[in-house]
Biopython code that builds the backbone (N, CA, C, O; Angstrom):
import numpy as np
from Bio.PDB.StructureBuilder import StructureBuilder

atoms = [
    (1, "MET", "N", (21.441, -5.257, 7.568)),
    (1, "MET", "CA", (21.350, -4.900, 6.163)),
    (1, "MET", "C", (20.313, -5.761, 5.449)),
    (1, "MET", "O", (19.577, -5.278, 4.588)),
    (2, "ILE", "N", (20.264, -7.051, 5.819)),
    (2, "ILE", "CA", (19.304, -7.959, 5.202)),
    (2, "ILE", "C", (17.879, -7.540, 5.568)),
    (2, "ILE", "O", (16.983, -7.607, 4.727)),
    (3, "ASP", "N", (17.664, -7.111, 6.805)),
    (3, "ASP", "CA", (16.334, -6.658, 7.216)),
    (3, "ASP", "C", (15.901, -5.426, 6.425)),
    (3, "ASP", "O", (14.731, -5.293, 6.063)),
    (4, "PHE", "N", (16.851, -4.525, 6.157)),
    (4, "PHE", "CA", (16.544, -3.337, 5.376)),
    (4, "PHE", "C", (16.119, -3.706, 3.955)),
    (4, "PHE", "O", (15.160, -3.146, 3.424)),
    (5, "ILE", "N", (16.831, -4.643, 3.346)),
    (5, "ILE", "CA", (16.498, -5.079, 1.990)),
    (5, "ILE", "C", (15.135, -5.764, 1.969)),
    (5, "ILE", "O", (14.334, -5.522, 1.067)),
    (6, "ALA", "N", (14.870, -6.610, 2.949)),
    (6, "ALA", "CA", (13.575, -7.294, 3.008)),
    (6, "ALA", "C", (12.441, -6.295, 3.199)),
    (6, "ALA", "O", (11.388, -6.422, 2.575)),
    (7, "THR", "N", (12.653, -5.306, 4.056)),
    (7, "THR", "CA", (11.634, -4.273, 4.278)),
    (7, "THR", "C", (11.413, -3.455, 3.014)),
    (7, "THR", "O", (10.275, -3.130, 2.676)),
    (8, "PHE", "N", (12.496, -3.121, 2.313)),
    (8, "PHE", "CA", (12.378, -2.373, 1.066)),
    (8, "PHE", "C", (11.582, -3.155, 0.033)),
    (8, "PHE", "O", (10.741, -2.583, -0.661)),
    (9, "ILE", "N", (11.833, -4.447, -0.078)),
    (9, "ILE", "CA", (11.108, -5.284, -1.045)),
    (9, "ILE", "C", (9.624, -5.336, -0.699)),
    (9, "ILE", "O", (8.778, -5.259, -1.590)),
    (10, "VAL", "N", (9.303, -5.464, 0.577)),
    (10, "VAL", "CA", (7.897, -5.487, 0.987)),
    (10, "VAL", "C", (7.236, -4.148, 0.669)),
    (10, "VAL", "O", (6.142, -4.124, 0.105)),
    (11, "PHE", "N", (7.875, -3.041, 1.018)),
    (11, "PHE", "CA", (7.309, -1.727, 0.712)),
    (11, "PHE", "C", (7.158, -1.523, -0.784)),
    (11, "PHE", "O", (6.156, -0.966, -1.233)),
    (12, "PHE", "N", (8.141, -1.966, -1.567)),
    (12, "PHE", "CA", (8.075, -1.832, -3.026)),
    (12, "PHE", "C", (6.888, -2.603, -3.584)),
    (12, "PHE", "O", (6.200, -2.126, -4.487)),
    (13, "ALA", "N", (6.649, -3.799, -3.046)),
    (13, "ALA", "CA", (5.511, -4.596, -3.514)),
    (13, "ALA", "C", (4.187, -3.976, -3.095)),
    (13, "ALA", "O", (3.221, -4.013, -3.858)),
    (14, "VAL", "N", (4.127, -3.414, -1.909)),
    (14, "VAL", "CA", (2.882, -2.814, -1.423)),
    (14, "VAL", "C", (2.567, -1.526, -2.177)),
    (14, "VAL", "O", (1.423, -1.304, -2.571)),
    (15, "ILE", "N", (3.554, -0.691, -2.376)),
    (15, "ILE", "CA", (3.338, 0.596, -3.038)),
    (15, "ILE", "C", (3.134, 0.412, -4.537)),
    (15, "ILE", "O", (2.346, 1.144, -5.137)),
    (16, "ASP", "N", (3.815, -0.537, -5.154)),
    (16, "ASP", "CA", (3.697, -0.855, -6.573)),
    (16, "ASP", "C", (3.869, 0.382, -7.452)),
    (16, "ASP", "O", (2.924, 0.809, -8.116)),
    (17, "PRO", "N", (5.079, 0.961, -7.460)),
    (17, "PRO", "CA", (5.282, 2.177, -8.255)),
    (17, "PRO", "C", (5.112, 1.947, -9.754)),
    (17, "PRO", "O", (4.681, 2.853, -10.467)),
    (18, "VAL", "N", (5.442, 0.759, -10.243)),
    (18, "VAL", "CA", (5.300, 0.476, -11.668)),
    (18, "VAL", "C", (3.824, 0.481, -12.070)),
    (18, "VAL", "O", (3.478, 0.976, -13.143)),
    (19, "GLY", "N", (2.966, -0.059, -11.230)),
    (19, "GLY", "CA", (1.535, -0.072, -11.521)),
    (19, "GLY", "C", (0.851, 1.254, -11.238)),
    (19, "GLY", "O", (-0.243, 1.510, -11.741)),
    (20, "THR", "N", (1.491, 2.099, -10.435)),
    (20, "THR", "CA", (0.899, 3.386, -10.073)),
    (20, "THR", "C", (1.169, 4.462, -11.113)),
    (20, "THR", "O", (0.403, 5.421, -11.217)),
    (21, "VAL", "N", (2.231, 4.324, -11.878)),
    (21, "VAL", "CA", (2.592, 5.342, -12.869)),
    (21, "VAL", "C", (1.477, 5.571, -13.895)),
    (21, "VAL", "O", (1.141, 6.729, -14.146)),
    (22, "PRO", "N", (0.885, 4.534, -14.503)),
    (22, "PRO", "CA", (-0.199, 4.803, -15.456)),
    (22, "PRO", "C", (-1.398, 5.509, -14.817)),
    (22, "PRO", "O", (-2.039, 6.344, -15.455)),
    (23, "VAL", "N", (-1.694, 5.180, -13.581)),
    (23, "VAL", "CA", (-2.803, 5.843, -12.887)),
    (23, "VAL", "C", (-2.472, 7.316, -12.682)),
    (23, "VAL", "O", (-3.318, 8.182, -12.906)),
    (24, "PHE", "N", (-1.255, 7.599, -12.260)),
    (24, "PHE", "CA", (-0.830, 8.988, -12.054)),
    (24, "PHE", "C", (-0.897, 9.773, -13.361)),
    (24, "PHE", "O", (-1.368, 10.911, -13.383)),
    (25, "ILE", "N", (-0.431, 9.172, -14.440)),
    (25, "ILE", "CA", (-0.463, 9.848, -15.743)),
    (25, "ILE", "C", (-1.896, 10.135, -16.169)),
    (25, "ILE", "O", (-2.187, 11.221, -16.669)),
    (26, "ALA", "N", (-2.788, 9.178, -15.976)),
    (26, "ALA", "CA", (-4.182, 9.376, -16.374)),
    (26, "ALA", "C", (-4.868, 10.441, -15.519)),
    (26, "ALA", "O", (-5.626, 11.259, -16.039)),
    (27, "VAL", "N", (-4.609, 10.433, -14.228)),
    (27, "VAL", "CA", (-5.275, 11.376, -13.326)),
    (27, "VAL", "C", (-4.756, 12.803, -13.517)),
    (27, "VAL", "O", (-5.518, 13.761, -13.380)),
    (28, "THR", "N", (-3.470, 12.951, -13.831)),
    (28, "THR", "CA", (-2.884, 14.288, -13.953)),
    (28, "THR", "C", (-2.729, 14.738, -15.402)),
    (28, "THR", "O", (-1.936, 15.637, -15.679)),
    (29, "SER", "N", (-3.454, 14.145, -16.317)),
    (29, "SER", "CA", (-3.283, 14.474, -17.740)),
    (29, "SER", "C", (-3.651, 15.926, -18.062)),
    (29, "SER", "O", (-3.131, 16.489, -19.025)),
    (30, "ARG", "N", (-4.524, 16.531, -17.287)),
    (30, "ARG", "CA", (-4.944, 17.903, -17.584)),
    (30, "ARG", "C", (-4.059, 18.965, -16.925)),
    (30, "ARG", "O", (-4.300, 20.159, -17.103)),
    (31, "PHE", "N", (-3.046, 18.551, -16.171)),
    (31, "PHE", "CA", (-2.145, 19.493, -15.506)),
    (31, "PHE", "C", (-0.870, 19.680, -16.316)),
    (31, "PHE", "O", (-0.496, 18.811, -17.103)),
    (32, "ASP", "N", (-0.201, 20.818, -16.123)),
    (32, "ASP", "CA", (1.077, 21.039, -16.794)),
    (32, "ASP", "C", (2.199, 20.344, -16.016)),
    (32, "ASP", "O", (1.962, 19.781, -14.947)),
    (33, "ALA", "N", (3.411, 20.386, -16.554)),
    (33, "ALA", "CA", (4.532, 19.625, -15.983)),
    (33, "ALA", "C", (4.875, 20.072, -14.556)),
    (33, "ALA", "O", (5.160, 19.231, -13.704)),
    (34, "SER", "N", (4.852, 21.370, -14.289)),
    (34, "SER", "CA", (5.208, 21.833, -12.938)),
    (34, "SER", "C", (4.156, 21.411, -11.913)),
    (34, "SER", "O", (4.501, 21.078, -10.779)),
    (35, "ALA", "N", (2.886, 21.421, -12.296)),
    (35, "ALA", "CA", (1.831, 20.975, -11.386)),
    (35, "ALA", "C", (1.943, 19.477, -11.132)),
    (35, "ALA", "O", (1.729, 19.016, -10.011)),
    (36, "LYS", "N", (2.278, 18.715, -12.177)),
    (36, "LYS", "CA", (2.466, 17.266, -12.001)),
    (36, "LYS", "C", (3.604, 16.987, -11.028)),
    (36, "LYS", "O", (3.500, 16.100, -10.180)),
    (37, "ARG", "N", (4.697, 17.750, -11.152)),
    (37, "ARG", "CA", (5.835, 17.576, -10.253)),
    (37, "ARG", "C", (5.434, 17.872, -8.811)),
    (37, "ARG", "O", (5.807, 17.146, -7.889)),
    (38, "ARG", "N", (4.671, 18.943, -8.631)),
    (38, "ARG", "CA", (4.209, 19.332, -7.288)),
    (38, "ARG", "C", (3.273, 18.277, -6.702)),
    (38, "ARG", "O", (3.385, 17.921, -5.529)),
    (39, "ILE", "N", (2.355, 17.783, -7.520)),
    (39, "ILE", "CA", (1.426, 16.740, -7.068)),
    (39, "ILE", "C", (2.190, 15.473, -6.687)),
    (39, "ILE", "O", (1.896, 14.855, -5.664)),
    (40, "ALA", "N", (3.173, 15.085, -7.508)),
    (40, "ALA", "CA", (3.969, 13.895, -7.217)),
    (40, "ALA", "C", (4.754, 14.063, -5.915)),
    (40, "ALA", "O", (4.854, 13.125, -5.123)),
    (41, "LEU", "N", (5.306, 15.246, -5.696)),
    (41, "LEU", "CA", (6.068, 15.500, -4.473)),
    (41, "LEU", "C", (5.172, 15.428, -3.244)),
    (41, "LEU", "O", (5.526, 14.789, -2.253)),
    (42, "ILE", "N", (4.022, 16.075, -3.303)),
    (42, "ILE", "CA", (3.097, 16.055, -2.159)),
    (42, "ILE", "C", (2.606, 14.635, -1.893)),
    (42, "ILE", "O", (2.553, 14.199, -0.743)),
    (43, "ALA", "N", (2.248, 13.914, -2.954)),
    (43, "ALA", "CA", (1.774, 12.533, -2.775)),
    (43, "ALA", "C", (2.863, 11.651, -2.183)),
    (43, "ALA", "O", (2.584, 10.811, -1.328)),
    (44, "SER", "N", (4.105, 11.835, -2.631)),
    (44, "SER", "CA", (5.219, 11.042, -2.096)),
    (44, "SER", "C", (5.460, 11.347, -0.623)),
    (44, "SER", "O", (5.687, 10.438, 0.176)),
    (45, "LEU", "N", (5.409, 12.626, -0.266)),
    (45, "LEU", "CA", (5.629, 12.998, 1.135)),
    (45, "LEU", "C", (4.520, 12.471, 2.039)),
    (45, "LEU", "O", (4.792, 11.985, 3.136)),
    (46, "VAL", "N", (3.281, 12.562, 1.589)),
    (46, "VAL", "CA", (2.163, 12.067, 2.402)),
    (46, "VAL", "C", (2.255, 10.549, 2.564)),
    (46, "VAL", "O", (2.082, 10.030, 3.667)),
    (47, "SER", "N", (2.525, 9.841, 1.473)),
    (47, "SER", "CA", (2.608, 8.385, 1.575)),
    (47, "SER", "C", (3.802, 7.955, 2.426)),
    (47, "SER", "O", (3.700, 6.997, 3.192)),
    (48, "ALA", "N", (4.931, 8.652, 2.299)),
    (48, "ALA", "CA", (6.084, 8.344, 3.148)),
    (48, "ALA", "C", (5.758, 8.606, 4.618)),
    (48, "ALA", "O", (6.156, 7.838, 5.494)),
    (49, "GLY", "N", (5.036, 9.688, 4.880)),
    (49, "GLY", "CA", (4.643, 9.979, 6.259)),
    (49, "GLY", "C", (3.734, 8.914, 6.847)),
    (49, "GLY", "O", (3.907, 8.506, 7.995)),
    (50, "VAL", "N", (2.759, 8.462, 6.056)),
    (50, "VAL", "CA", (1.852, 7.413, 6.537)),
    (50, "VAL", "C", (2.623, 6.111, 6.790)),
    (50, "VAL", "O", (2.433, 5.459, 7.817)),
    (51, "LEU", "N", (3.495, 5.740, 5.842)),
    (51, "LEU", "CA", (4.285, 4.521, 6.034)),
    (51, "LEU", "C", (5.180, 4.611, 7.264)),
    (51, "LEU", "O", (5.242, 3.677, 8.063)),
    (52, "LEU", "N", (5.869, 5.733, 7.412)),
    (52, "LEU", "CA", (6.754, 5.884, 8.570)),
    (52, "LEU", "C", (5.968, 5.888, 9.880)),
    (52, "LEU", "O", (6.424, 5.332, 10.879)),
    (53, "PHE", "N", (4.793, 6.512, 9.879)),
    (53, "PHE", "CA", (3.964, 6.515, 11.080)),
    (53, "PHE", "C", (3.640, 5.089, 11.504)),
    (53, "PHE", "O", (3.808, 4.733, 12.670)),
    (54, "PHE", "N", (3.177, 4.272, 10.564)),
    (54, "PHE", "CA", (2.783, 2.920, 10.932)),
    (54, "PHE", "C", (3.969, 1.995, 11.181)),
    (54, "PHE", "O", (3.836, 1.003, 11.898)),
    (55, "VAL", "N", (5.132, 2.306, 10.598)),
    (55, "VAL", "CA", (6.336, 1.539, 10.933)),
    (55, "VAL", "C", (6.714, 1.786, 12.389)),
    (55, "VAL", "O", (7.081, 0.861, 13.113)),
    (56, "VAL", "N", (6.620, 3.044, 12.805)),
    (56, "VAL", "CA", (7.020, 3.404, 14.169)),
    (56, "VAL", "C", (5.938, 3.054, 15.186)),
    (56, "VAL", "O", (6.255, 2.526, 16.251)),
    (57, "VAL", "N", (4.675, 3.334, 14.889)),
    (57, "VAL", "CA", (3.608, 3.244, 15.873)),
    (57, "VAL", "C", (2.751, 1.987, 15.707)),
    (57, "VAL", "O", (1.965, 1.655, 16.595)),
    (58, "GLY", "N", (2.895, 1.290, 14.586)),
    (58, "GLY", "CA", (2.017, 0.157, 14.293)),
    (58, "GLY", "C", (1.999, -0.923, 15.364)),
    (58, "GLY", "O", (0.933, -1.376, 15.782)),
    (59, "GLU", "N", (3.172, -1.328, 15.803)),
    (59, "GLU", "CA", (3.223, -2.380, 16.819)),
    (59, "GLU", "C", (2.661, -1.899, 18.153)),
    (59, "GLU", "O", (2.054, -2.678, 18.887)),
    (60, "LEU", "N", (2.858, -0.638, 18.464)),
    (60, "LEU", "CA", (2.283, -0.082, 19.688)),
    (60, "LEU", "C", (0.754, -0.105, 19.633)),
    (60, "LEU", "O", (0.095, -0.392, 20.632)),
    (61, "ILE", "N", (0.198, 0.197, 18.466)),
    (61, "ILE", "CA", (-1.261, 0.175, 18.308)),
    (61, "ILE", "C", (-1.789, -1.240, 18.485)),
    (61, "ILE", "O", (-2.791, -1.457, 19.168)),
    (62, "LEU", "N", (-1.107, -2.207, 17.865)),
    (62, "LEU", "CA", (-1.538, -3.605, 18.010)),
    (62, "LEU", "C", (-1.439, -4.065, 19.458)),
    (62, "LEU", "O", (-2.322, -4.772, 19.944)),
    (63, "THR", "N", (-0.386, -3.677, 20.142)),
    (63, "THR", "CA", (-0.217, -4.044, 21.551)),
    (63, "THR", "C", (-1.316, -3.408, 22.405)),
    (63, "THR", "O", (-1.863, -4.052, 23.301)),
    (64, "ALA", "N", (-1.632, -2.155, 22.127)),
    (64, "ALA", "CA", (-2.670, -1.473, 22.893)),
    (64, "ALA", "C", (-4.033, -2.122, 22.684)),
    (64, "ALA", "O", (-4.877, -2.098, 23.580)),
    (65, "MET", "N", (-4.251, -2.701, 21.509)),
    (65, "MET", "CA", (-5.529, -3.360, 21.212)),
    (65, "MET", "C", (-5.490, -4.850, 21.549)),
    (65, "MET", "O", (-6.446, -5.574, 21.270)),
    (66, "SER", "N", (-4.399, -5.307, 22.142)),
    (66, "SER", "CA", (-4.196, -6.714, 22.529)),
    (66, "SER", "C", (-4.326, -7.666, 21.344)),
    (66, "SER", "O", (-4.908, -8.744, 21.465)),
    (67, "ILE", "N", (-3.784, -7.264, 20.208)),
    (67, "ILE", "CA", (-3.783, -8.109, 19.018)),
    (67, "ILE", "C", (-2.348, -8.565, 18.782)),
    (67, "ILE", "O", (-1.476, -7.732, 18.537)),
    (68, "PRO", "N", (-2.082, -9.873, 18.851)),
    (68, "PRO", "CA", (-0.716, -10.342, 18.581)),
    (68, "PRO", "C", (-0.365, -10.155, 17.105)),
    (68, "PRO", "O", (-1.240, -10.212, 16.241)),
    (69, "LEU", "N", (0.903, -9.936, 16.826)),
    (69, "LEU", "CA", (1.348, -9.705, 15.455)),
    (69, "LEU", "C", (1.022, -10.892, 14.553)),
    (69, "LEU", "O", (0.679, -10.705, 13.385)),
    (70, "ALA", "N", (1.124, -12.101, 15.080)),
    (70, "ALA", "CA", (0.831, -13.297, 14.282)),
    (70, "ALA", "C", (-0.633, -13.313, 13.830)),
    (70, "ALA", "O", (-0.925, -13.690, 12.695)),
    (71, "ALA", "N", (-1.552, -12.908, 14.707)),
    (71, "ALA", "CA", (-2.968, -12.862, 14.332)),
    (71, "ALA", "C", (-3.205, -11.822, 13.245)),
    (71, "ALA", "O", (-4.004, -12.048, 12.336)),
    (72, "PHE", "N", (-2.525, -10.697, 13.327)),
    (72, "PHE", "CA", (-2.652, -9.659, 12.315)),
    (72, "PHE", "C", (-2.114, -10.150, 10.973)),
    (72, "PHE", "O", (-2.702, -9.862, 9.930)),
    (73, "GLN", "N", (-1.006, -10.885, 10.990)),
    (73, "GLN", "CA", (-0.437, -11.436, 9.769)),
    (73, "GLN", "C", (-1.361, -12.472, 9.149)),
    (73, "GLN", "O", (-1.524, -12.502, 7.929)),
    (74, "ILE", "N", (-1.965, -13.317, 9.965)),
    (74, "ILE", "CA", (-2.895, -14.324, 9.459)),
    (74, "ILE", "C", (-4.123, -13.646, 8.849)),
    (74, "ILE", "O", (-4.577, -14.037, 7.774)),
    (75, "ALA", "N", (-4.656, -12.641, 9.525)),
    (75, "ALA", "CA", (-5.816, -11.919, 8.991)),
    (75, "ALA", "C", (-5.471, -11.249, 7.665)),
    (75, "ALA", "O", (-6.282, -11.261, 6.739)),
    (76, "GLY", "N", (-4.294, -10.673, 7.562)),
    (76, "GLY", "CA", (-3.858, -10.069, 6.299)),
    (76, "GLY", "C", (-3.736, -11.098, 5.196)),
    (76, "GLY", "O", (-4.093, -10.827, 4.050)),
    (77, "GLY", "N", (-3.235, -12.280, 5.530)),
    (77, "GLY", "CA", (-3.145, -13.359, 4.547)),
    (77, "GLY", "C", (-4.510, -13.812, 4.063)),
    (77, "GLY", "O", (-4.691, -14.098, 2.880)),
    (78, "VAL", "N", (-5.470, -13.877, 4.977)),
    (78, "VAL", "CA", (-6.835, -14.267, 4.596)),
    (78, "VAL", "C", (-7.449, -13.218, 3.669)),
    (78, "VAL", "O", (-8.112, -13.565, 2.692)),
    (79, "VAL", "N", (-7.229, -11.935, 3.974)),
    (79, "VAL", "CA", (-7.747, -10.867, 3.114)),
    (79, "VAL", "C", (-7.123, -10.957, 1.722)),
    (79, "VAL", "O", (-7.827, -10.827, 0.721)),
    (80, "LEU", "N", (-5.805, -11.178, 1.652)),
    (80, "LEU", "CA", (-5.153, -11.333, 0.357)),
    (80, "LEU", "C", (-5.676, -12.543, -0.402)),
    (80, "LEU", "O", (-5.846, -12.484, -1.620)),
    (81, "LEU", "N", (-5.933, -13.639, 0.303)),
    (81, "LEU", "CA", (-6.491, -14.831, -0.324)),
    (81, "LEU", "C", (-7.860, -14.533, -0.920)),
    (81, "LEU", "O", (-8.149, -14.939, -2.046)),
    (82, "LEU", "N", (-8.702, -13.827, -0.174)),
    (82, "LEU", "CA", (-10.030, -13.491, -0.680)),
    (82, "LEU", "C", (-9.960, -12.593, -1.910)),
    (82, "LEU", "O", (-10.709, -12.793, -2.866)),
    (83, "PHE", "N", (-9.066, -11.604, -1.893)),
    (83, "PHE", "CA", (-8.891, -10.754, -3.071)),
    (83, "PHE", "C", (-8.404, -11.573, -4.263)),
    (83, "PHE", "O", (-8.887, -11.390, -5.380)),
    (84, "ALA", "N", (-7.458, -12.468, -4.032)),
    (84, "ALA", "CA", (-6.932, -13.289, -5.118)),
    (84, "ALA", "C", (-8.011, -14.187, -5.694)),
    (84, "ALA", "O", (-8.110, -14.338, -6.911)),
    (85, "LEU", "N", (-8.819, -14.783, -4.830)),
    (85, "LEU", "CA", (-9.893, -15.644, -5.319)),
    (85, "LEU", "C", (-10.918, -14.858, -6.121)),
    (85, "LEU", "O", (-11.404, -15.342, -7.144)),
    (86, "SER", "N", (-11.254, -13.656, -5.674)),
    (86, "SER", "CA", (-12.216, -12.852, -6.436)),
    (86, "SER", "C", (-11.628, -12.434, -7.780)),
    (86, "SER", "O", (-12.366, -12.299, -8.756)),
    (87, "MET", "N", (-10.318, -12.226, -7.849)),
    (87, "MET", "CA", (-9.702, -11.873, -9.119)),
    (87, "MET", "C", (-9.624, -13.066, -10.055)),
    (87, "MET", "O", (-9.780, -12.919, -11.267)),
    (88, "ILE", "N", (-9.385, -14.236, -9.506)),
    (88, "ILE", "CA", (-9.282, -15.436, -10.338)),
    (88, "ILE", "C", (-10.637, -15.908, -10.809)),
    (88, "ILE", "O", (-10.819, -16.205, -11.990)),
    (89, "LEU", "N", (-11.583, -15.979, -9.906)),
    (89, "LEU", "CA", (-12.902, -16.521, -10.236)),
    (89, "LEU", "C", (-13.840, -15.475, -10.811)),
    (89, "LEU", "O", (-14.827, -15.824, -11.459)),
    (90, "GLY", "N", (-13.557, -14.217, -10.590)),
    (90, "GLY", "CA", (-14.445, -13.159, -11.063)),
    (90, "GLY", "C", (-15.639, -13.027, -10.134)),
    (90, "GLY", "O", (-15.959, -13.931, -9.363)),
    (91, "GLU", "N", (-16.275, -11.893, -10.229)),
    (91, "GLU", "CA", (-17.436, -11.652, -9.388)),
    (91, "GLU", "C", (-18.702, -11.790, -10.225)),
    (91, "GLU", "O", (-18.805, -11.231, -11.317)),
    (92, "ARG", "N", (-19.636, -12.521, -9.712)),
    (92, "ARG", "CA", (-20.906, -12.686, -10.423)),
    (92, "ARG", "C", (-21.815, -11.527, -10.072)),
    (92, "ARG", "O", (-21.971, -11.162, -8.907)),
    (93, "LYS", "N", (-22.399, -10.971, -11.087)),
    (93, "LYS", "CA", (-23.320, -9.853, -10.868)),
    (93, "LYS", "C", (-24.736, -10.358, -11.044)),
    (93, "LYS", "O", (-25.087, -10.917, -12.083)),
    (94, "SER", "N", (-25.541, -10.156, -10.021)),
    (94, "SER", "CA", (-26.935, -10.565, -10.097)),
    (94, "SER", "C", (-27.726, -9.496, -10.840)),
    (94, "SER", "O", (-27.552, -8.302, -10.594)),
    (95, "GLU", "N", (-28.587, -9.924, -11.739)),
    (95, "GLU", "CA", (-29.379, -8.972, -12.528)),
    (95, "GLU", "C", (-30.828, -9.045, -12.177)),
    (95, "GLU", "O", (-31.638, -8.313, -12.745)),
]
sb = StructureBuilder()
sb.init_structure("model")
sb.init_model(0)
sb.init_chain("A")
sb.init_seg("    ")
for serial, (resi, resn, name, xyz) in enumerate(atoms, 1):
    if name == "N":
        sb.init_residue(resn, " ", resi, " ")
    sb.init_atom(name, np.array(xyz, "f"), 0.0, 1.0, " ", f" {name:<3s}", serial, name[0])
structure = sb.get_structure()
């Protein structure tokens, strides 16, 4: 049960539904309510399918590519660090 809760929290943080709602509203502003419902349903099903695919097959893919899970986690941490640093320090634009 604890693993399920931890996995749910990770998925919730990755998907960020609270931050996605304004984007969805802005993108679908020209559609009527039934079209918005249909778009939301299709988007939810596709994203759930992608997540479930990588939950089931992800470790097999890493094993087939001879990448240990720890190395993948470290690489992900480095990518997150780089994104965080660019957000904190800002990006300089050369003119």
